[in-house]
C-alpha positions in Angstrom: -28.0 18.4 -3.8 -24.7 17.9 -5.6 -23.5 15.5 -2.8 -26.7 13.4 -3.3 -26.1 13.2 -7.1 -22.5 12.1 -6.4 -23.7 9.5 -4.0 -26.2 8.1 -6.5 -23.6 8.0 -9.2 -21.3 6.1 -6.9 -24.0 3.5 -6.3 -23.8 2.8 -10.1 -20.0 2.8 -10.2 -19.6 6.3 -11.7 -16.9 8.4 -10.0 -16.2 12.0 -10.8 -12.7 13.5 -11.3 -11.3 15.7 -8.6 -13.4 14.4 -5.7 -12.2 12.3 -2.8 -13.7 8.9 -2.4 -13.0 6.2 0.2 -12.4 2.7 -1.1 -11.3 -0.6 0.4 -7.6 -1.2 -0.2 -8.4 -4.7 -1.4 -10.4 -3.2 -4.4 -7.3 -1.4 -5.8 -5.7 -3.3 -8.7 -1.9 -3.1 -9.1 -0.3 -3.5 -12.5 2.9 -5.6 -12.9 4.8 -2.5 -13.8 4.4 -1.1 -10.3 5.3 -4.4 -8.7 8.5 -4.7 -10.8 9.8 -1.3 -9.5 9.3 -1.0 -5.7 10.0 2.4 -4.2 13.4 3.3 -2.9 13.9 2.4 0.7 14.6 6.0 1.7 11.4 7.3 0.0 9.3 4.6 1.6 10.9 5.3 5.0 10.2 9.0 4.8 6.6 8.5 3.8 5.9 5.9 6.4 7.5 8.2 9.0 5.2 11.0 7.8 2.1 8.7 8.1 3.1 7.6 11.6 3.6 11.2 12.7 0.6 12.9 11.1 -1.9 10.0 10.6 -2.4 10.6 6.9 -0.8 9.5 3.7 1.6 12.1 2.2 0.8 11.3 -1.5 -2.7 10.8 -2.9 -3.7 7.6 -4.4 -5.0 8.0 -8.0 -7.1 5.3 -9.7 -8.6 4.9 -13.2 -12.3 3.9 -13.6 -11.4 0.3 -13.3 -9.8 0.8 -9.9 -6.3 0.3 -11.4 -3.6 2.3 -9.7 -2.3 5.2 -11.7 -0.2 6.9 -9.1 0.5 6.7 -5.3 2.1 3.2 -5.2 4.1 4.1 -2.0 0.9 5.3 -0.3 -0.8 2.1 -1.3 2.1 0.0 0.1 2.0 2.0 3.4 -1.8 1.4 3.7 -1.1 -2.4 3.2 1.8 -2.4 5.7 -0.2 -0.5 8.4 -3.4 -2.6 7.9 -5.5 0.3 6.7 -8.8 -1.0 5.4 -10.1 2.1 3.5 -8.1 4.9 1.9 -8.9 8.1 0.2 -8.5 8.0 -3.5 -9.1 10.3 -6.5 -10.2 9.0 -9.9 -8.6 10.3 -13.0 -9.8 9.7 -16.5 
């Protein structure tokens, strides 16, 4: 029953904290602050190696209610680089 309620809320754009949702990478909004400070090459390299080895992103992607990135910029960049259409995200309010 709880999953049905969560599904209906999602139809109306209401996302709950602490639950995993799948969204299109194109829907994620990136603030200029993230774009100004790209991750260090070694950090990016380690995380993309993890993704290629395990098939999952090492760090979660956190969004606010407006689909703006709060944390997980490196995971977002890896998803873009690897042409991943949908990623798991968590909403934080």
